C-alpha positions in Angstrom: 0.0 0.0 0.0 1.4 3.4 -0.9 2.3 5.6 2.0 0.4 8.9 2.3 1.5 12.1 4.2 -1.2 14.6 5.1 -0.6 17.9 6.9 -3.6 20.0 8.0 -3.1 23.5 9.4 -5.8 25.8 10.7 -4.9 29.4 10.1 -6.7 31.4 12.9 -7.2 35.1 12.0 -9.4 37.9 13.1 -11.9 36.7 10.5 -13.4 33.1 10.7 -10.8 30.4 10.6 -9.9 28.9 7.2 -8.8 25.3 6.9 -5.9 24.8 4.6 -4.0 21.6 4.0 -1.7 19.6 1.7 -1.1 16.0 1.1 1.5 14.1 -1.0 1.7 10.5 -2.1 3.7 8.4 -2.2 5.7 9.4 0.9 8.7 7.3 -0.3 10.1 6.4 -3.8 12.9 3.9 -4.3 15.0 3.2 -7.3 17.2 0.1 -6.9 20.1 -0.7 -9.2 20.0 2.6 -10.9 22.5 2.8 -13.7 25.0 5.6 -14.2 24.0 8.0 -17.1 20.4 6.8 -17.1 17.1 8.7 -16.5 14.4 7.5 -14.2 10.8 8.6 -13.9 8.1 8.5 -11.2 5.2 10.6 -10.2 3.8 12.3 -7.1 0.2 13.2 -6.4 -0.4 16.5 -4.5 -3.6 16.9 -2.6 -5.1 20.4 -1.9 -7.4 19.6 1.1 -8.3 23.2 1.6 -11.5 24.9 0.1 -9.7 27.4 -2.2 -7.4 27.0 -5.2 -3.8 27.2 -4.2 -0.4 27.5 -5.9 2.2 25.0 -4.7 5.9 25.3 -5.3 8.0 22.3 -6.3 11.6 21.9 -5.2 14.1 19.2 -4.8 16.5 19.6 -1.8 19.6 17.6 -0.9 23.0 16.8 -2.4 21.6 15.5 -5.6 18.8 18.1 -6.1 20.3 19.0 -9.5 19.4 15.5 -10.7 15.7 16.2 -10.4 13.3 18.0 -12.6 9.5 18.4 -12.5 7.0 18.2 -15.4 3.3 18.3 -16.2 2.0 14.8 -17.2 0.9 16.1 -20.6 4.1 18.1 -21.3 7.4 16.2 -21.0 9.5 19.0 -22.7 9.1 22.0 -20.3 10.0 21.9 -16.7 7.8 23.4 -14.0 8.4 24.9 -10.6 4.9 25.2 -9.3 1.4 23.8 -9.9 -2.0 25.3 -9.1 -4.6 23.0 -7.7 -8.3 23.8 -7.1 -9.8 23.4 -3.7 -10.5 19.9 -2.5 -8.7 18.5 -5.6 -5.4 16.9 -6.6 -2.8 17.0 -9.3 -0.1 14.6 -10.5 3.4 15.8 -11.3 6.0 13.8 -13.2 9.4 13.6 -11.6 12.5 12.8 -13.7 15.8 11.9 -12.2 19.0 11.9 -14.4 21.9 10.1 -12.9 25.2 11.5 -14.0 27.5 9.1 -15.9 30.4 9.7 -13.4 28.4 9.0 -10.2 30.1 6.7 -7.7 28.3 3.6 -6.6 26.3 4.5 -3.5 22.9 5.1 -2.0 21.6 8.7 -2.6 18.6 10.5 -1.2 16.7 13.6 -2.2 13.6 15.3 -0.8 10.8 16.4 -3.1 9.3 19.4 -1.3 5.9 20.9 -2.0 4.9 24.2 -0.3 1.9 26.5 -0.6 2.5 29.9 -2.1 0.6 32.6 -0.3 -1.8 34.7 -2.3 -0.3 38.2 -1.8 -3.5 40.0 -2.8 -5.4 38.2 0.0 -2.6 38.3 2.4 -2.4 42.1 2.4 -6.0 42.4 3.4 -6.2 39.6 6.0 -2.7 39.5 7.4 -2.5 35.8 6.4 0.8 34.5 5.0 0.8 31.0 6.3 2.9 28.5 4.3 2.3 24.8 4.6 4.3 22.0 3.0 4.9 18.3 2.7 7.7 16.1 1.3 8.4 12.8 -0.4 11.7 11.1 0.1 13.5 9.5 -2.9 16.2 6.9 -2.5 18.4 5.9 -5.4 20.8 3.0 -5.3 23.4 3.7 -8.0 25.3 0.7 -9.4 27.7 0.1 -12.2 26.0 -3.1 -13.4 23.5 -3.0 -16.3 20.4 -5.0 -15.5 18.1 -6.0 -18.3 14.9 -7.5 -16.9 11.2 -7.3 -17.2 7.8 -8.9 -16.8 4.9 -9.4 -19.2 1.7 -8.5 -17.3 -0.6 -9.6 -20.1 -1.1 -10.1 -23.9 -4.4 -9.1 -25.5 -6.1 -8.9 -28.9 -9.7 -8.6 -30.3 -11.8 -9.7 -33.2 -11.4 -7.7 -36.4 -12.9 -7.2 -39.9 -11.0 -7.5 -43.2 -9.1 -4.4 -44.1 -8.5 -3.3 -40.5 -5.3 -3.8 -38.4 -5.2 -6.6 -35.9 -3.6 -5.1 -32.8 -1.8 -7.3 -30.3 -1.1 -5.4 -27.1 1.6 -6.6 -24.7 1.7 -4.9 -21.3 5.4 -4.8 -20.4 7.0 -3.9 -17.1 10.7 -2.9 -17.1 12.2 -4.1 -13.9 15.8 -3.5 -15.0 17.8 -0.3 -14.8 18.2 0.6 -18.5 15.8 1.4 -21.4 14.9 -1.7 -23.3 13.1 -2.5 -26.6 11.3 -5.9 -26.2 10.8 -7.8 -29.4 7.3 -9.1 -30.1 7.2 -12.0 -32.6 3.8 -13.0 -33.9 2.8 -15.9 -36.1 -0.8 -15.9 -37.5 -2.4 -19.4 -38.2 -5.7 -20.5 -39.6 -6.4 -24.3 -39.5 -2.8 -24.8 -38.4 -1.6 -23.1 -41.6 0.7 -20.1 -41.3 -1.0 -17.1 -42.8 1.6 -14.4 -41.8 4.4 -13.7 -39.4 5.9 -10.5 -38.3 7.8 -8.8 -35.4 7.8 -5.5 -33.6 10.9 -4.1 -31.8 10.6 -0.3 -31.9 8.9 0.5 -28.6 11.2 1.8 -25.8 10.3 1.2 -22.2 12.1 3.2 -19.5 13.2 1.6 -16.2 10.5 1.2 -13.5 7.8 1.9 -16.1 4.9 -0.3 -17.4 4.1 0.4 -21.0 1.7 -1.1 -23.7 3.6 -2.4 -26.7 1.3 -2.7 -29.8 2.2 -5.0 -32.7 0.0 -4.7 -35.8 -0.9 -6.9 -38.7 -2.8 -5.1 -41.4 -5.4 -7.4 -42.8 -6.7 -7.1 -46.3 -10.0 -7.7 -48.1 -8.6 -11.1 -49.2 -8.5 -12.4 -45.6 -11.3 -14.9 -45.2 -13.7 -14.5 -42.2 -12.8 -17.4 -40.0 -11.3 -18.5 -36.6 -7.5 -17.6 -36.3 -4.7 -18.0 -33.7 -1.9 -15.7 -33.0 1.2 -17.3 -31.5 3.0 -14.5 -29.6 6.6 -14.6 -28.2 8.0 -11.8 -26.1 11.8 -11.6 -26.2 14.1 -9.5 -24.1 17.8 -9.4 -24.9 17.3 -12.4 -27.2 15.6 -14.5 -24.6 11.9 -15.5 -24.6 10.3 -14.3 -21.4 6.7 -15.0 -22.3 4.7 -17.0 -24.9 1.0 -17.1 -25.5 -1.6 -18.3 -28.0 -4.4 -15.9 -28.7 -7.6 -16.9 -30.4 -9.5 -14.3 -32.5 -11.9 -14.0 -35.4 -11.8 -12.2 -38.7 -15.5 -11.3 -39.0 -17.6 -10.5 -42.1 -17.5 -6.9 -43.2 -20.1 -4.9 -41.3 -20.3 -7.2 -38.3 -18.7 -4.8 -35.9 -20.7 -1.7 -35.2 -19.3 1.5 -36.5 -20.7 4.6 -34.7 -19.5 8.0 -33.5 -20.4 11.4 -32.3 -19.4 14.9 -33.1 -19.4 16.2 -29.6 -18.1 19.8 -29.9 -16.7 22.4 -32.3 -14.5 25.1 -30.9 -12.9 28.1 -32.5 -9.3 28.9 -31.5 -7.9 32.3 -32.2 -9.1 35.9 -32.7 -11.8 36.1 -35.4 -10.5 39.4 -36.7 -10.5 40.5 -40.3 -7.5 38.9 -42.1 -6.8 36.4 -39.4 -6.9 32.6 -39.7 -8.8 30.8 -36.9 -8.4 27.1 -36.0 -11.5 25.0 -36.0 -11.3 22.1 -33.6 -13.9 19.3 -34.0 -14.1 16.7 -31.3 -15.1 13.2 -32.6 -15.7 10.3 -30.2 -15.6 6.8 -31.8 -18.3 4.8 -29.9 -18.2 1.8 -32.2 -16.5 -1.6 -31.8 -13.7 -0.9 -34.3 -11.4 1.9 -35.2 -12.4 4.1 -38.1 -11.1 6.8 -40.4 -12.7 10.2 -39.6 -12.7 13.5 -41.4 -14.4 16.8 -40.5 -16.2 18.7 -43.3 -18.1 22.0 -42.9 -19.9 24.7 -44.8 -19.2 28.3 -43.8 -21.9 30.9 -44.1 -21.6 34.7 -43.7 -24.7 36.7 -43.2 -26.7 33.6 -44.2 -24.8 33.2 -47.5 -22.5 30.2 -48.3 -19.0 31.7 -48.6 -16.5 28.8 -48.1 -16.0 25.2 -47.2 -13.4 23.8 -44.9 -12.2 20.2 -44.0 -9.6 18.5 -41.9 -7.1 15.8 -42.7 -8.5 12.2 -42.4 -7.3 10.6 -39.2 -7.6 7.2 -37.6 -10.0 7.4 -34.6 -9.4 4.5 -32.1 -12.5 3.0 -30.6 -13.7 4.4 -27.4 -11.4 7.4 -27.8 -11.8 11.1 -28.7 -10.0 12.4 -31.7 -9.5 16.1 -32.5 -10.0 17.0 -36.2 -8.5 20.4 -37.1 -9.3 22.7 -40.0 -8.6 26.3 -40.7 -10.8 29.3 -41.8 -9.5 32.7 -43.0 -11.7 35.7 -42.1 -11.8 37.7 -45.4 -14.9 39.9 -44.6 -16.5 41.4 -41.5 -19.8 39.9 -40.6 -21.6 37.1 -38.7 -20.2 33.7 -39.6 -21.9 30.3 -39.1 -20.0 27.0 -39.4 -22.1 24.0 -40.1 -20.0 20.9 -39.7 -20.1 17.1 -39.6 -17.7 14.2 -39.4 -17.6 11.6 -42.2 -16.4 8.1 -41.0 -16.7 4.6 -42.6 -19.3 5.8 -45.1 -21.4 7.4 -42.3 -22.0 10.9 -41.2 -22.7 12.5 -37.8 -25.5 14.9 -37.4 -24.5 18.5 -38.3 -23.4 20.8 -35.5 -23.1 24.5 -35.7 -20.8 27.1 -34.2 -21.0 30.9 -34.8 -18.5 33.7 -34.7 -18.7 37.4 -35.3 -16.2 39.8 -36.7 -16.6 43.6 -36.5 -16.4 46.1 -39.3 -12.9 47.2 -40.2 -11.7 50.5 -38.6 -11.3 53.4 -41.1 -7.7 53.9 -42.0 -5.7 57.1 -41.8 -6.6 58.0 -45.4 -10.3 57.8 -44.6 -9.9 60.0 -41.5 -7.9 62.5 -43.5 -10.6 62.8 -46.1 -13.3 63.3 -43.5 -11.2 66.1 -41.9 -10.8 67.9 -45.3 -14.5 67.7 -45.9 -15.2 69.2 -42.5 -12.8 72.0 -43.2 -14.4 72.8 -46.5 -17.8 73.0 -44.9 -16.5 75.3 -42.2 -14.7 77.5 -44.8 -17.9 77.8 -46.9 -19.9 78.7 -43.9 -17.6 81.5 -43.0 -17.7 82.8 -46.6 -21.5 83.0 -46.5 -21.5 84.7 -43.2 -19.4 87.5 -44.6 
């Protein structure tokens, strides 16, 4: 069971007391047999137990603090030093630890410290500047030995139709201390006859991580609907660590339900004259098989058809949301209406609409200059008549 640290502090002020608190899990993280020059990943979950949104700072302290960096889970390229968490909510933060290649063999520790950052605007009015914090301890045992090891937690596949890829998913856990690329060798049989064989060895799995490895066989219209078997061998460093026989069917075309929904259309960017806005269409594949999906729309301006837009055709995995992106250039001011649908597997979703409005263009300097001259002429003529 993961350890959990929770610190609850009551800040008593002149006004009613406000409960603020922080939690962090796990309380301890261990990396055994860490290899010099390698990078390791883990994650911590920070809990804001208070009622209000709070900023929390992230810092590594200790002799190896420079080995540590923090990232958002959806952005592995840019480091972060803080995270904002709504009240009574939590956030996960990715922790990367890079072991220098010249590190001596030893056990190292570092503390991952999370502290609240006071809201200065509120603190000035109430006098509250309380800081709370919690920490997670990381222990790294650095060794000079390279350990290649791993476990197969499961191998799965599903029925398919001709013309769609058969996906064989292997859940692999890297229990060694270096990045590995397990080899997945697959033989397809029908009535004990070999139909096809292939291998996959391009998916990297980092130490202490569990990752799905997907090997694909692209079926064709020539594949006969029938019962099939996939013999799967998982090899690591040339040795078979797991073998399995998976039964599946290639079903007649149209057997598996194909369905999907266009859930939303969003406009990204300023809809100003001359600008290009991004149209993001969200398509959810609710069917039992993946499909190719494409967004297509008619653009109306002041109730007149002025343009059509469409996205690239993308593969939409089943039970997942796919974002289809197209672009629209605003060439005239007015009220725009986009009527769009998603075309998939010979089907279409109901049409959804989104509107945007662009203002009339502002007169340029030349127009203002002309108006000023006309006003002067009128004033001059008026003075002449008065004489």
